[in-house]
C-alpha positions in Angstrom: -7.6 57.2 45.9 -9.9 57.4 48.8 -8.8 60.2 50.2 -10.7 61.8 46.6 -13.6 60.3 46.6 -14.2 61.8 49.9 -13.3 65.2 48.5 -15.5 64.2 45.7 -17.7 64.0 48.5 -17.9 66.6 50.2 -18.0 69.3 46.9 -21.1 67.1 45.9 -22.1 67.4 48.9 -22.0 71.6 49.1 -24.0 71.3 45.6 -26.7 69.9 46.7 -27.1 72.2 49.5 -27.1 74.8 47.1 -30.4 74.2 45.5 -33.6 76.8 45.8 -35.2 76.9 49.1 -38.7 76.5 48.3 -40.2 78.8 49.8 -43.4 79.8 48.4 -46.7 80.0 50.2 -48.4 78.4 46.7 -48.6 75.2 46.4 -47.8 74.5 42.5 -45.0 76.9 42.8 -43.6 74.6 46.1 -44.1 71.8 43.6 -42.5 72.8 40.3 -38.9 74.4 42.6 -39.2 70.7 44.3 -39.4 68.5 41.3 -36.5 71.3 39.4 -34.3 70.4 43.2 -35.3 66.7 42.4 -34.1 67.0 38.8 -31.1 68.7 39.5 -30.2 65.8 42.2 -30.7 63.6 39.7 -28.6 64.8 37.5 -25.7 65.3 39.5 -25.9 61.8 40.7 -26.3 60.2 36.9 -23.1 62.2 36.1 -21.5 60.6 39.2 -22.8 57.0 38.1 -21.5 57.3 34.5 -17.7 58.0 35.9 -18.2 55.7 38.3 -19.6 53.0 35.8 -16.5 53.8 33.4 -13.8 53.5 36.2 -15.2 49.9 37.0 -14.1 46.3 35.5 -17.0 44.4 33.7 -17.9 42.3 36.5 -18.2 45.3 38.9 -20.2 47.5 36.2 -22.3 44.4 36.5 -23.2 44.4 40.0 -23.7 47.8 39.9 -25.9 48.5 37.4 -28.0 45.9 38.9 -28.0 47.2 42.5 -28.8 50.5 41.2 -31.9 49.4 39.2 -33.1 48.0 42.4 -32.0 50.6 44.6 -34.3 52.9 41.9 -37.4 50.7 41.9 -37.3 50.9 45.3 -36.8 55.2 46.1 -39.6 55.3 43.4 -42.5 53.3 45.3 -41.2 53.8 48.5 -41.3 57.7 47.4 -44.7 57.2 45.6 -46.4 55.7 48.7 -45.3 59.2 50.5 -47.5 60.8 47.9 -50.5 58.2 48.5 -50.6 59.2 52.2 -50.9 63.0 51.3 -53.2 62.4 48.5 -55.2 64.2 47.9 -53.8 67.4 49.7 -52.2 70.3 48.3 -48.5 69.3 49.5 -49.0 65.5 48.0 -46.8 66.5 45.3 -44.4 68.3 47.1 -43.8 65.7 49.4 -43.0 63.4 46.4 -40.8 65.3 45.0 -38.9 66.2 48.0 -39.1 62.3 49.0 -37.2 61.7 45.8 -34.4 64.2 45.9 -33.6 63.3 49.2 -33.3 60.0 48.5 -31.3 60.6 45.5 -29.3 63.0 47.7 -28.6 59.9 49.7 -27.4 57.1 47.1 -25.1 54.8 48.0 -23.1 54.9 44.9 -21.0 58.3 46.7 -19.9 56.0 49.1 -17.7 54.5 46.2 
């Protein structure tokens, strides 16, 4: 079973790197691209989370849900602080979405 998860993680990490390279010189386009990449990462993570929750006993489901709530709160606050640190610069939104994507990609749920 452990080897199956390793294979899944490798496949998902390959999918994560297949997102768009945000290489426009226009800040709004780069921000839209970064947001789109984050949304793709978040959707993939949510699918993994749902599949994992379905496979766990009830006692572990509760623990995972609690930890995930804390993690989402931390991720959101951390990345909003990144946005605030760059604001009002043109790159602020890009930095926030990139931060959210990176944090989502590195979620510990992928270690299960």
